[in-house]
TIVEX-434726 format. One line per field, with one value per residue: residue number from 1; chain; z, x, y of N, C-alpha, C in turn. Coordinates in nm, 4 decimals, decimal comma. Example, Ala and Ser with C-alpha at 12.3 -4.5 7.8 and 13.67 -1.06 7.14 Angstrom:
2
k c(1; 2)
c c(A; A)
nz c(0,7800; 0,7080)
nx c(1,3190; 1,2850)
ny c(-0,5690; -0,2250)
caz c(0,7800; 0,7140)
cax c(1,2300; 1,3670)
cay c(-0,4500; -0,1060)
cz c(0,7800; 0,7870)
cx c(1,3200; 1,2900)
cy c(-0,3300; 0,0030)
//
This chain:
116
k c(1; 2; 3; 4; 5; 6; 7; 8; 9; 10; 11; 12; 13; 14; 15; 16; 17; 18; 19; 20; 21; 22; 23; 24; 25; 26; 27; 28; 29; 30; 31; 32; 33; 34; 35; 36; 37; 38; 39; 40; 41; 42; 43; 44; 45; 46; 47; 48; 49; 50; 51; 52; 53; 54; 55; 56; 57; 58; 59; 60; 61; 62; 63; 64; 65; 66; 67; 68; 69; 70; 71; 72; 73; 74; 75; 76; 77; 78; 79; 80; 81; 82; 83; 84; 85; 86; 87; 88; 89; 90; 91; 92; 93; 94; 95; 96; 97; 98; 99; 100; 101; 102; 103; 104; 105; 106; 107; 108; 109; 110; 111; 112; 113; 114; 115; 116)
c c(A; A; A; A; A; A; A; A; A; A; A; A; A; A; A; A; A; A; A; A; A; A; A; A; A; A; A; A; A; A; A; A; A; A; A; A; A; A; A; A; A; A; A; A; A; A; A; A; A; A; A; A; A; A; A; A; A; A; A; A; A; A; A; A; A; A; A; A; A; A; A; A; A; A; A; A; A; A; A; A; A; A; A; A; A; A; A; A; A; A; A; A; A; A; A; A; A; A; A; A; A; A; A; A; A; A; A; A; A; A; A; A; A; A; A; A)
nz c(9,2411; 9,4756; 9,7270; 9,8747; 10,1734; 10,3493; 10,6648; 10,9522; 10,9415; 10,9798; 11,1649; 11,3623; 11,6458; 11,6701; 11,7788; 11,8664; 11,8476; 11,5969; 11,4560; 11,1695; 10,9709; 10,7477; 10,5657; 10,4075; 10,1361; 9,9228; 9,7186; 9,9278; 10,0226; 9,8366; 9,8796; 9,9622; 10,0654; 10,2611; 10,2665; 10,3471; 10,2121; 10,1660; 10,0269; 10,0175; 9,9396; 9,6348; 9,6249; 9,5692; 9,5881; 9,8395; 10,0227; 10,3562; 10,5367; 10,5434; 10,5591; 10,5853; 10,4648; 10,6359; 10,8478; 10,8876; 10,9119; 10,7639; 10,7880; 10,6830; 10,7119; 10,8040; 10,9574; 11,1395; 11,4779; 11,5283; 11,4376; 11,3797; 11,2084; 11,1369; 11,1455; 11,1332; 11,0521; 11,0808; 11,0890; 10,8706; 10,8239; 10,8191; 11,0073; 11,0897; 11,3189; 11,4460; 11,6159; 11,7931; 11,6269; 11,3361; 11,1865; 10,9185; 10,8539; 10,7717; 10,5087; 10,2170; 10,3070; 10,1942; 10,1315; 10,0432; 9,8649; 9,7734; 9,5544; 9,4974; 9,1960; 9,1954; 9,1531; 9,2004; 9,4211; 9,5347; 9,8182; 9,8544; 10,0026; 10,2669; 10,4466; 10,6382; 10,8825; 11,0245; 11,2601; 11,4563)
nx c(10,7734; 10,8365; 10,7229; 10,7589; 10,7141; 10,7726; 10,7737; 10,7750; 10,9067; 10,9779; 10,9587; 11,2245; 11,4021; 11,7510; 11,9917; 11,8090; 11,5944; 11,4731; 11,2717; 11,2676; 11,0701; 11,0390; 10,8045; 10,7774; 10,6459; 10,4906; 10,7034; 10,8427; 10,9984; 11,2390; 11,3915; 11,7362; 11,9646; 11,8948; 11,8158; 11,9047; 11,8808; 11,9474; 11,8730; 11,9547; 11,8421; 11,9248; 12,1648; 12,3075; 12,1625; 12,2577; 12,4376; 12,2910; 12,2864; 12,2992; 12,1770; 12,2316; 12,0945; 12,1628; 12,1969; 12,4194; 12,5780; 12,6284; 12,7731; 12,7709; 13,0223; 12,9460; 12,7193; 12,7799; 12,7675; 12,5746; 12,3489; 12,1384; 12,0688; 11,8147; 11,6161; 11,3115; 11,2604; 11,0231; 10,7984; 10,8312; 10,9738; 11,2009; 11,3998; 11,5337; 11,6863; 11,7704; 12,0034; 12,0918; 12,0574; 12,1330; 12,1455; 12,2419; 12,1723; 11,9363; 11,6960; 11,5266; 11,4754; 11,4865; 11,3804; 11,5321; 11,5227; 11,6899; 11,6523; 11,6896; 11,7815; 11,9153; 11,7485; 11,6457; 11,4528; 11,2388; 11,1164; 10,8845; 10,9930; 11,0560; 11,0203; 11,2573; 11,3475; 11,5565; 11,5714; 11,5836)
ny c(8,3250; 8,6261; 8,8319; 9,1053; 9,3097; 9,6237; 9,7507; 10,0084; 10,2218; 10,5555; 10,8830; 10,9778; 11,1146; 11,1980; 10,9853; 10,7980; 10,5137; 10,2542; 9,9615; 9,8157; 9,6160; 9,3171; 9,1517; 8,8533; 8,6798; 8,4245; 8,2515; 8,1386; 7,9448; 7,9229; 8,1135; 8,2734; 8,4413; 8,7516; 9,0977; 9,4272; 9,7469; 10,0958; 10,4032; 10,7440; 11,0881; 11,1844; 11,0136; 10,6811; 10,3638; 10,1709; 9,8974; 9,7775; 9,6063; 9,2279; 8,8964; 8,5473; 8,2606; 8,0781; 8,2007; 8,3819; 8,7021; 9,0336; 9,3595; 9,7008; 9,9252; 10,1713; 10,1350; 9,9717; 9,8084; 9,9621; 9,8604; 9,5699; 9,3063; 9,0453; 8,7346; 8,6110; 8,2822; 8,1270; 8,3336; 8,4176; 8,6656; 8,9340; 9,1470; 9,4699; 9,6234; 9,9267; 10,1534; 10,4410; 10,6394; 10,8531; 11,1763; 11,1132; 10,8477; 10,8882; 10,7927; 10,5885; 10,3024; 9,9740; 9,6707; 9,3417; 9,0189; 8,7369; 8,4527; 8,1232; 8,0832; 8,3041; 8,5254; 8,8575; 9,0284; 9,3178; 9,4984; 9,7865; 9,9877; 10,1839; 10,4964; 10,6199; 10,8519; 11,0895; 11,3196; 11,6265)
caz c(9,2942; 9,6229; 9,7209; 10,0511; 10,2213; 10,4787; 10,7845; 11,0706; 10,9125; 11,0377; 11,2184; 11,5035; 11,6806; 11,6574; 11,9188; 11,8817; 11,7741; 11,5059; 11,4157; 11,0379; 10,9329; 10,5913; 10,5353; 10,2898; 10,1090; 9,7693; 9,6988; 10,0551; 10,0344; 9,7715; 9,9510; 10,0492; 10,1300; 10,2519; 10,2830; 10,3740; 10,1405; 10,1527; 9,9356; 10,0826; 9,8184; 9,5564; 9,6360; 9,5078; 9,6765; 9,9065; 10,1137; 10,4842; 10,6116; 10,4719; 10,6323; 10,4692; 10,5028; 10,7751; 10,9844; 10,8700; 10,8933; 10,7414; 10,7842; 10,6311; 10,8066; 10,8474; 11,0528; 11,2391; 11,5979; 11,5911; 11,3369; 11,3831; 11,1111; 11,1868; 11,0621; 11,1826; 10,9553; 11,1087; 11,0666; 10,7209; 10,8580; 10,8401; 11,1059; 11,1118; 11,4211; 11,4407; 11,7490; 11,8115; 11,4855; 11,3111; 11,0679; 10,7992; 10,7999; 10,6655; 10,3776; 10,2026; 10,3277; 10,1153; 10,1641; 9,9569; 9,8726; 9,6510; 9,5599; 9,4440; 9,0932; 9,1812; 9,1161; 9,3499; 9,4727; 9,6366; 9,8633; 9,7946; 10,0664; 10,3776; 10,5017; 10,7682; 10,8730; 11,1714; 11,2637; 11,5709)
cax c(10,7855; 10,8264; 10,6779; 10,8241; 10,6327; 10,8704; 10,7152; 10,8223; 10,9814; 10,9096; 11,0533; 11,2981; 11,4867; 11,8876; 12,0002; 11,6813; 11,5762; 11,3502; 11,2717; 11,2114; 11,0137; 10,9958; 10,7468; 10,8054; 10,4982; 10,5083; 10,7836; 10,9369; 11,0915; 11,3270; 11,4673; 11,8486; 11,9879; 11,8097; 11,9042; 11,8466; 11,9449; 11,9134; 11,8975; 11,9332; 11,8330; 12,0758; 12,2693; 12,3192; 12,1329; 12,3656; 12,3993; 12,3265; 12,3462; 12,2753; 12,1550; 12,2040; 11,9853; 12,2446; 12,2219; 12,5568; 12,5338; 12,7403; 12,7323; 12,8170; 13,0993; 12,8771; 12,6092; 12,8361; 12,7821; 12,4483; 12,2416; 12,1232; 11,9899; 11,7605; 11,5203; 11,2328; 11,1940; 10,8719; 10,7077; 10,8749; 10,9997; 11,3128; 11,4148; 11,6526; 11,6928; 11,8455; 11,9850; 12,1719; 12,0451; 12,2395; 12,0687; 12,2968; 12,0732; 11,7894; 11,6593; 11,4330; 11,5129; 11,4296; 11,3913; 11,5801; 11,5431; 11,7640; 11,6287; 11,7893; 11,7839; 11,9675; 11,6595; 11,6391; 11,3176; 11,2471; 11,0049; 10,8437; 11,0768; 10,9919; 11,1141; 11,3073; 11,3886; 11,6280; 11,5746; 11,5273)
cay c(8,5010; 8,6335; 8,9396; 9,1836; 9,4212; 9,6702; 9,8364; 10,0219; 10,3409; 10,6750; 11,0131; 10,9661; 11,2234; 11,1331; 10,8820; 10,7280; 10,3700; 10,1930; 9,8509; 9,7878; 9,4647; 9,2795; 9,0118; 8,7639; 8,5760; 8,3787; 8,1102; 8,1776; 7,8237; 7,9574; 8,2349; 8,2438; 8,5731; 8,8552; 9,2020; 9,5620; 9,8534; 10,2368; 10,5084; 10,8762; 11,1639; 11,2148; 10,9265; 10,5440; 10,3064; 10,1034; 9,7856; 9,8158; 9,4629; 9,1004; 8,7742; 8,4257; 8,1157; 8,0004; 8,3230; 8,4350; 8,8205; 9,1207; 9,5108; 9,8107; 9,9924; 10,2901; 10,1058; 9,8496; 9,8312; 10,0219; 9,7913; 9,4322; 9,2111; 8,9262; 8,6839; 8,4646; 8,1848; 8,0752; 8,4176; 8,4584; 8,7895; 8,9757; 9,2772; 9,5668; 9,6857; 10,0541; 10,2176; 10,5587; 10,6865; 10,9607; 11,2002; 11,0758; 10,7436; 10,9172; 10,7399; 10,5058; 10,1766; 9,8526; 9,4817; 9,2563; 8,8879; 8,6568; 8,2822; 8,0030; 8,1024; 8,4171; 8,6539; 8,9460; 9,0805; 9,4100; 9,5650; 9,9006; 10,0863; 10,2520; 10,6021; 10,6650; 11,0431; 11,1001; 11,4607; 11,6936)
cz c(9,4366; 9,6243; 9,9159; 10,0565; 10,3698; 10,5570; 10,8894; 11,0545; 10,9985; 11,0847; 11,3443; 11,5001; 11,6636; 11,8110; 11,9361; 11,8040; 11,6907; 11,4767; 11,2853; 11,0458; 10,8099; 10,6113; 10,4058; 10,2468; 9,9291; 9,8057; 9,8072; 10,0493; 9,9578; 9,7990; 10,0085; 10,0907; 10,1339; 10,2950; 10,3120; 10,3130; 10,1483; 10,0526; 9,9884; 9,9372; 9,7541; 9,5409; 9,5475; 9,6376; 9,7401; 10,0108; 10,2635; 10,5718; 10,5141; 10,5778; 10,5399; 10,5338; 10,6415; 10,9127; 10,9860; 10,8488; 10,8377; 10,7292; 10,7261; 10,7329; 10,8726; 10,9779; 11,1524; 11,3587; 11,6407; 11,5138; 11,3637; 11,3047; 11,1757; 11,1017; 11,1424; 11,0724; 10,9661; 11,0785; 10,9152; 10,7320; 10,8652; 10,9264; 11,0804; 11,2301; 11,4425; 11,5744; 11,7097; 11,6533; 11,4460; 11,1880; 10,9199; 10,7759; 10,7384; 10,5238; 10,3495; 10,2243; 10,2390; 10,1187; 10,0613; 9,9739; 9,7479; 9,6471; 9,4983; 9,2964; 9,0803; 9,1388; 9,2275; 9,3300; 9,5480; 9,6614; 9,8228; 9,8792; 10,1619; 10,4407; 10,6174; 10,7906; 11,0208; 11,1640; 11,3924; 11,5254)
cx c(10,7924; 10,7930; 10,7111; 10,7606; 10,7007; 10,7565; 10,8068; 10,8957; 10,8856; 11,0066; 11,0974; 11,3918; 11,6764; 11,9022; 11,9189; 11,6744; 11,4679; 11,3749; 11,2044; 11,1870; 11,0277; 10,9329; 10,7361; 10,6702; 10,5659; 10,5736; 10,9017; 11,0431; 11,2364; 11,4295; 11,6105; 11,8652; 11,8866; 11,8890; 11,8147; 11,9198; 11,8933; 11,9396; 11,8233; 11,8966; 11,9114; 12,1763; 12,2339; 12,2405; 12,2359; 12,3169; 12,4017; 12,3499; 12,2775; 12,2701; 12,1481; 12,0932; 12,0411; 12,2384; 12,3205; 12,5261; 12,6521; 12,6611; 12,7951; 12,8980; 13,0396; 12,7552; 12,6891; 12,8486; 12,6534; 12,3087; 12,2519; 12,0135; 11,9224; 11,6472; 11,4353; 11,1502; 11,0371; 10,7727; 10,7452; 10,8942; 11,1426; 11,3112; 11,5133; 11,6242; 11,8234; 11,8602; 12,0922; 12,1612; 12,0817; 12,1246; 12,0968; 12,2413; 11,9600; 11,8099; 11,5392; 11,4717; 11,4320; 11,4816; 11,4275; 11,6025; 11,6260; 11,7080; 11,7242; 11,8232; 11,8871; 11,8960; 11,6488; 11,4905; 11,3187; 11,1213; 10,9984; 10,9188; 10,9714; 11,0878; 11,1426; 11,3952; 11,4381; 11,6511; 11,5171; 11,4172)
cy c(8,5074; 8,7784; 9,0007; 9,2844; 9,4869; 9,7525; 9,8765; 10,1380; 10,4790; 10,7751; 10,9451; 11,0660; 11,1270; 11,0933; 10,8055; 10,5882; 10,3423; 10,0315; 9,8451; 9,6437; 9,4449; 9,1536; 8,9621; 8,6816; 8,5329; 8,2495; 8,1467; 8,0636; 7,8716; 8,0562; 8,2012; 8,3268; 8,6719; 8,9803; 9,3235; 9,6513; 9,9844; 10,3192; 10,6553; 10,9728; 11,1927; 11,1135; 10,7829; 10,4623; 10,1820; 9,9919; 9,8286; 9,6940; 9,3488; 8,9853; 8,6267; 8,3184; 8,0748; 8,1042; 8,4074; 8,6037; 8,9171; 9,2724; 9,6017; 9,8933; 10,0895; 10,2904; 9,9904; 9,8981; 9,8911; 9,9607; 9,6445; 9,3716; 9,0930; 8,8788; 8,5874; 8,3838; 8,1311; 8,1965; 8,4801; 8,6211; 8,8442; 9,1241; 9,3512; 9,6539; 9,7955; 10,1168; 10,3372; 10,6145; 10,8179; 11,0236; 11,1660; 10,9221; 10,7841; 10,8950; 10,6445; 10,3791; 10,0496; 9,7176; 9,4343; 9,1134; 8,8295; 8,5115; 8,2341; 8,0136; 8,2557; 8,5472; 8,7350; 8,9757; 9,2235; 9,4673; 9,7131; 10,0310; 10,1507; 10,3629; 10,6148; 10,7978; 11,0240; 11,2840; 11,5361; 11,8109)
//
């Protein structure tokens, strides 16, 4: 089992920055790919970015160039650095991890609100 806890969300003005963190615990040795998803009110959950165990990354077109995903294996933590935030980035952001058996784990989510 893997437990994921997000932090770092909050209220930020348009153009501002935030860094989200996702701390993993439990069977962390089994984690392969980690990702950030988000869900805005009335919309489906969507992939924001993912990072593999080897460090390869991929980003949604809507955030490419504004967002950086990273992971610190020594701290068992994944990050999402978001710059030039827009009101349409407002959503609950969820941390996701996949283990070697392809089981998915989710955090509880952290709210990001971009508003003036």
